[in-house]
C-alpha positions in Angstrom: 45.3 145.5 56.8 41.6 145.0 56.5 40.0 144.8 53.1 36.4 144.5 52.0 35.7 142.0 49.3 32.5 142.1 47.2 31.3 140.0 44.3 29.6 140.9 41.1 26.0 139.7 41.0 26.7 138.3 37.6 29.7 136.3 38.6 29.2 132.8 39.9 31.3 132.8 43.0 30.6 130.8 46.2 32.3 131.5 49.6 33.7 128.1 50.8 35.4 129.1 54.1 36.5 132.1 56.0 40.2 131.9 57.1 41.2 133.9 60.2 44.7 135.4 60.4 47.4 133.7 62.5 49.4 135.9 64.8 53.2 135.1 64.9 54.6 136.2 68.2 58.2 136.9 69.1 60.6 133.9 68.9 57.9 132.0 66.9 57.6 130.9 63.3 54.9 129.4 61.0 55.6 126.1 59.3 53.9 125.8 55.8 53.6 123.0 53.3 52.7 123.4 49.6 49.9 121.2 48.4 50.7 122.0 44.8 53.1 124.0 42.8 52.7 127.6 43.7 54.5 130.9 44.4 54.5 132.1 48.0 53.9 135.7 49.2 57.6 136.3 49.1 57.9 135.5 45.5 59.6 132.1 46.0 58.4 129.3 43.9 57.3 126.2 45.8 56.7 122.7 44.6 54.1 120.2 45.9 55.1 118.8 49.3 57.8 121.4 50.0 57.8 122.8 53.5 59.2 126.2 54.7 58.9 128.6 57.6 57.3 132.0 57.8 59.4 134.0 60.3 57.6 137.2 60.5 57.3 137.7 63.9 54.4 128.5 65.4 57.9 127.0 66.2 59.5 128.1 69.6 63.0 129.3 69.5 65.9 127.6 71.5 68.1 129.9 73.5 71.8 129.0 73.5 73.7 130.0 76.7 77.4 130.9 77.2 77.9 127.5 78.9 75.4 125.5 76.8 75.4 125.0 73.0 72.7 123.4 70.8 73.6 120.3 68.9 71.8 120.2 65.4 71.7 117.7 62.6 70.8 118.5 59.0 68.3 116.3 57.2 69.0 117.5 53.7 71.5 119.5 51.7 70.8 123.2 52.2 72.2 126.6 53.1 71.2 127.7 56.6 70.4 131.2 57.7 74.1 131.8 58.5 74.9 131.3 54.8 76.7 128.0 55.5 76.3 125.0 53.2 75.0 122.0 55.2 75.0 118.5 53.9 72.7 115.7 54.8 73.8 114.1 58.1 76.1 116.9 59.2 76.1 117.7 62.9 77.1 121.1 64.2 76.8 123.4 67.2 74.8 126.6 67.6 76.3 128.9 70.2 75.3 132.2 71.8 78.1 133.9 69.8 76.3 133.0 66.5 72.7 133.9 67.6 70.8 134.8 70.7 67.8 132.6 69.7 67.7 129.7 67.3 64.7 128.4 65.4 65.5 125.2 63.5 64.7 125.2 59.9 62.7 122.4 58.3 65.9 120.7 57.2 67.3 120.7 60.7 66.7 118.6 63.8 67.8 119.4 67.3 69.6 116.4 68.9 70.3 118.0 72.3 72.6 120.3 74.1 76.4 120.3 74.8 77.9 121.8 77.9 81.0 123.9 77.7 84.3 122.5 79.0 86.1 125.1 81.2 89.8 125.0 82.0 91.7 127.2 84.4 95.4 127.8 84.3 96.1 124.6 86.3 94.4 122.2 83.9 94.6 120.9 80.4 92.9 118.4 78.2 93.6 116.3 75.1 91.0 116.2 72.3 90.9 113.1 70.1 89.8 113.4 66.4 89.7 117.2 66.5 87.8 119.2 63.9 90.2 121.0 61.4 90.0 124.5 60.0 88.1 123.1 57.0 85.4 121.8 59.3 86.3 118.1 58.8 87.4 115.7 61.6 91.1 114.8 61.6 90.7 111.1 62.5 93.6 109.7 64.6 95.0 113.1 65.5 95.2 114.6 69.0 95.1 118.2 70.2 96.2 119.7 73.5 94.2 122.6 74.9 95.6 124.5 77.9 93.7 126.8 80.3 92.4 129.4 80.9 89.7 128.8 78.3 86.1 127.7 77.9 85.1 125.8 74.7 82.5 123.3 73.3 83.4 119.8 72.1 82.3 119.7 68.5 80.5 116.6 67.1 83.0 113.8 66.7 85.5 115.1 69.2 86.3 113.2 72.4 88.2 114.0 75.6 91.0 111.6 76.3 90.9 110.7 80.0 89.0 113.9 80.8 90.4 117.1 82.2 93.9 116.7 83.7 95.9 118.8 86.1 99.1 120.4 85.1 102.1 118.6 86.5 103.6 120.5 89.5 107.1 119.1 89.8 108.9 119.6 93.1 112.6 120.0 93.6 113.0 116.3 94.4 110.7 115.1 91.6 111.0 114.3 87.9 108.9 113.0 85.0 110.2 110.4 82.5 109.0 111.3 79.0 109.0 109.4 75.7 108.7 110.9 72.2 105.9 109.3 70.1 106.6 111.6 67.1 109.5 113.6 65.8 109.5 117.2 67.0 111.7 120.1 68.1 111.8 120.3 71.9 112.0 124.0 72.7 111.4 123.5 76.5 115.2 123.2 76.9 118.0 125.5 75.9 119.4 124.9 73.3 116.5 123.2 71.5 116.8 119.5 70.8 115.3 117.5 67.9 113.5 114.5 69.5 113.0 111.3 67.6 110.3 108.7 68.1 111.3 106.4 71.0 113.6 108.9 72.7 113.4 108.9 76.5 114.4 111.8 78.8 113.7 113.2 82.2 112.7 116.7 83.3 113.3 117.8 86.9 111.7 120.4 89.0 110.8 122.8 90.4 108.5 123.7 87.5 105.1 123.4 86.0 104.8 121.1 83.0 102.1 120.5 80.4 102.8 117.7 77.9 102.5 118.2 74.2 100.8 115.8 71.7 104.2 114.4 70.6 105.1 113.3 74.2 104.0 110.3 76.3 104.4 110.4 80.1 106.0 107.1 81.1 106.5 107.7 84.9 106.5 110.3 87.6 109.5 109.7 89.9 110.5 111.1 93.3 113.8 111.1 95.0 114.3 108.2 97.5 115.9 109.3 100.8 118.4 106.7 102.1 120.0 106.5 105.5 123.6 105.5 105.9 122.4 101.9 106.6 119.9 101.8 103.7 120.2 101.3 100.0 118.3 100.3 96.8 119.1 98.1 93.8 119.1 100.0 90.5 119.1 98.3 87.1 120.0 100.0 83.8 117.3 99.1 81.3 119.6 99.7 78.4 122.7 97.7 79.5 121.1 95.4 82.1 123.8 96.2 84.6 122.8 96.2 88.3 124.3 98.3 91.1 123.5 99.4 94.6 123.0 102.9 95.8 123.6 103.3 99.6 123.5 106.2 102.1 122.3 109.1 100.0 119.1 110.6 98.5 118.8 109.2 94.9 116.3 109.7 92.1 116.1 107.1 89.3 117.2 108.3 85.9 115.2 107.9 82.7 117.0 104.7 81.8 116.9 103.1 85.3 114.5 101.2 87.3 114.3 99.5 90.7 115.5 95.9 90.6 114.0 93.2 92.9 116.6 90.8 94.3 115.5 87.2 94.5 115.9 85.9 98.0 115.1 82.4 99.2 112.1 82.2 101.5 114.3 80.9 104.3 116.5 84.0 104.1 113.5 86.3 104.0 112.1 84.7 107.1 115.4 85.0 109.0 115.8 88.7 108.0 112.1 89.5 108.7 111.8 87.9 112.1 114.5 90.0 113.8 115.5 87.1 115.9 117.7 87.4 119.0 120.8 85.2 118.8 120.6 84.3 122.5 116.9 84.2 123.4 115.8 82.5 120.1 118.7 80.1 119.8 116.5 77.1 120.3 113.9 78.1 117.8 113.9 75.9 114.7 112.7 77.2 111.4 111.2 74.6 109.0 112.5 75.4 105.5 109.5 73.6 103.8 107.0 75.5 105.8 108.6 78.8 105.2 108.7 78.1 101.4 104.9 77.3 101.4 104.2 80.5 103.4 106.3 82.6 101.0 104.3 81.1 98.1 101.0 81.9 99.7 102.2 85.4 100.5 103.3 85.9 96.8 99.8 84.7 95.6 98.2 87.3 97.9 100.6 90.0 96.7 102.0 90.4 100.2 105.8 90.2 100.3 107.9 89.5 103.4 110.4 92.2 102.7 110.9 94.9 100.1 113.4 93.1 97.8 114.3 96.3 95.9 116.0 97.5 99.1 119.6 96.6 99.8 119.7 93.7 102.2 120.8 94.9 105.7 121.2 92.9 108.8 121.9 94.2 112.3 124.6 92.0 113.9 123.8 91.7 117.7 126.2 91.3 120.5 128.1 88.0 120.6 127.1 87.0 117.0 129.0 86.4 113.8 127.9 87.0 110.2 130.0 86.1 107.2 129.9 88.8 104.4 132.2 89.6 101.5 133.1 93.2 102.5 132.5 94.6 106.0 132.5 98.1 104.6 129.6 97.6 102.2 126.1 96.1 102.2 125.1 93.1 100.1 125.8 94.0 96.5 123.6 92.6 93.6 126.0 89.8 92.8 126.3 88.5 96.4 124.0 86.1 98.3 123.1 85.2 101.8 123.4 81.6 102.9 122.0 80.0 106.1 124.5 77.9 108.1 123.4 75.2 110.6 125.8 75.5 113.6 124.9 72.1 115.0 124.3 68.8 113.1 121.7 67.6 115.6 118.8 69.5 117.3 119.3 73.3 117.9 120.0 74.1 121.5 119.5 77.2 123.6 122.6 76.1 125.6 125.1 73.4 124.9 124.1 70.2 126.7 126.7 67.4 127.0 126.6 64.2 128.9 130.2 63.2 129.8 131.5 59.9 131.2 135.1 59.7 132.6 137.1 58.1 135.4 139.5 59.5 138.0 142.3 57.8 139.8 141.8 55.1 141.0 138.9 54.0 138.7 136.1 56.3 139.8 133.4 56.4 137.1 131.6 59.7 136.8 128.8 60.9 134.5 128.3 64.7 134.3 125.5 66.7 132.5 127.1 70.0 131.4 125.2 73.0 130.1 127.2 76.1 129.0 127.1 79.0 126.7 129.8 80.5 124.4 131.0 83.8 123.0 133.3 84.7 120.1 136.7 85.9 121.2 139.5 87.2 119.0 140.4 90.2 116.8 137.8 91.4 114.4 139.5 90.9 111.1 138.8 89.0 107.9 141.2 86.1 108.8 139.6 85.3 112.1 136.1 85.9 110.7 136.7 83.4 107.9 137.8 80.7 110.4 134.3 80.8 112.1 132.6 79.6 109.0 135.2 76.9 107.9 134.1 74.4 110.6 130.9 72.6 109.6 130.0 71.5 113.2 131.8 73.8 115.6 129.4 73.0 118.5 130.2 69.3 118.3 133.9 70.0 118.1 133.6 72.4 121.1 131.8 69.7 123.1 134.5 67.1 122.4 137.3 69.6 123.3 135.6 70.6 126.6 135.0 66.9 127.4 138.6 66.1 126.8 139.8 68.9 129.1 137.4 67.8 131.9 138.5 64.2 131.6 142.2 65.3 131.8 141.6 67.4 134.8 139.5 64.8 136.7 141.9 62.0 135.9 144.8 63.9 137.5 143.0 64.1 141.0 142.4 61.4 143.6 139.0 59.8 143.9 138.9 60.8 147.6 138.5 64.5 146.7 135.7 63.8 144.3 134.0 61.4 146.7 134.1 63.8 149.6 132.8 66.6 147.4 130.0 64.7 145.7 129.0 61.8 148.0 130.6 62.7 151.3 133.0 60.6 153.4 130.3 58.3 154.9 129.1 57.0 151.5 130.5 54.0 149.7 131.3 53.9 146.0 130.5 50.8 144.0 132.9 49.9 141.2 131.6 49.5 137.7 131.8 46.4 135.6 135.2 45.1 134.5 134.4 45.9 130.9 133.6 49.5 131.8 136.6 49.8 134.0 138.8 48.5 131.3 137.4 51.0 128.8 137.6 53.9 131.2 141.1 53.0 132.3 142.1 52.9 128.6 140.7 56.3 128.2 142.5 57.7 131.2 145.8 56.1 130.1 145.3 57.6 126.7 144.5 61.0 128.2 147.6 60.8 130.3 149.7 59.9 127.3 148.3 62.7 125.3 148.9 65.2 128.2 152.5 63.9 128.6 153.1 64.1 124.8 151.7 67.6 124.7 153.9 68.7 127.7 157.0 67.1 126.0 156.2 68.8 122.7 155.7 72.1 124.6 159.0 71.7 126.4 160.7 70.8 123.1 159.3 73.8 121.4 160.4 76.1 124.3 163.9 74.7 124.1 164.0 75.2 120.4 162.8 78.7 120.8 165.4 79.5 123.4 168.1 78.0 121.2 167.0 80.0 118.2 166.9 83.2 120.2 170.4 82.6 121.5 171.7 81.9 118.0 170.0 85.0 116.7 171.6 87.2 119.4 175.0 85.7 118.6 174.5 86.3 114.9 173.4 89.8 115.5 176.5 90.4 117.7 178.8 89.0 115.0 177.3 91.3 112.4 177.6 94.3 114.7 181.3 93.5 115.4 182.1 93.1 111.8 180.4 96.4 111.0 182.3 98.2 113.7 185.6 96.7 112.5 184.8 97.8 109.0 184.1 101.4 110.2 187.5 101.4 112.1 189.3 100.1 109.0 187.7 102.9 106.9 188.8 105.5 109.4 192.4 104.1 109.3 192.5 104.4 105.6 191.2 107.9 105.7 193.9 108.9 108.2 196.6 107.2 106.2 195.5 109.1 103.1 195.6 112.4 105.0 199.1 111.7 106.3 200.3 110.9 102.8 198.9 114.2 101.6 200.6 116.2 104.4 203.8 114.4 103.8 203.7 115.2 100.1 203.0 118.8 100.9 206.0 118.9 103.3 208.3 117.4 100.8 207.4 119.9 98.1 
């Protein structure tokens, strides 16, 4: 509106300055400040230093978007244009649902923008210190939000570990849960009152989103086991340990895998997959293996999985001592290494034998031979294999004794013609050696004679016992037959007496 202003010639008025009009465009405002106490054009009383905005259509408006909100902080206590009481220091969000364009008041300061958090039906999130219905933060509380939804985090709220995927539990999977607060579990039928500290497991197939009263302890999957495979399982409540073999098994909520403590020597023997024949001469240093196991443990590299039941493939012509041939090594059993020879390990048995034949032929033979286990496969024979501390030494002595006995029973001419030929001469050994060897030969002959006498005596006793047994059986048979005849006679006599009595009557 234009207006013409004139002055009276009698009035003392001076024109100090001509003020041009300020045009306020769309989405703009005019910020004014009072230099003294006055009343503005809207009739509002203003005090010196007070600032306010004139919003008649020059502060630019901020445009909130559906996915972006404006973060604002109040600098004084006032009531904003949405008729909400704001206190000094309050932080709040301005979204597109509240206004399409936002011009901050003089008591407001824009801190920045906040992007929306979007969840689909496969995701959820946990908000820490959520804002309550009264607009105040609930410190220490947590809130679960499930998709599909899009929302803004209010000032003071935080996401715990970001956006998480909903648990998809397969048929062979399960989740171990722990209650951190008392609540009524309505996910099962009938509903169960859970107490803090309770543990339970849910199994698939299903989709699961945890509540704020629940803590996820572990996600477990069924362990498939072959007939020759197994695992050690420990109950965390009772401490009992058992083995599960030959079936698919999933740990329960009160169970865990148990690691069996195996000596480094045993782990090396199980891990090397040694051949009992080809690797017989290989010697394993226990001290070296112990140091290697220590280095492997420091590097977090284990020789074998100690949670698995110990299995060992017994090759051909080998013997292994176990407690029960039908089962694997149970948690309370152990494996012990046995040294079969007291001296150096051998690929084959090497023996140097000295003996004499008749008459006084001294021979030295180097014998190398292998062995195999013969006998019925039962517990009694199996236990005998492990009762001899040095069976290789005993075997060498036994074979040497047999060779000496056989050689001493033959003439030296046969051995000389077979070994040296008929044209070669044989030099006799010293008298001391001859005396020692002759003594050995005599002793061998005596032992052979005594063994033959003992065998003949045992055979005679056996024949005598068999004859006595047959005679005793014949006597018993005859007595039984006589008793049956006597019984028949008495029966006939009784029948005759009955017939006679009937005839007399």
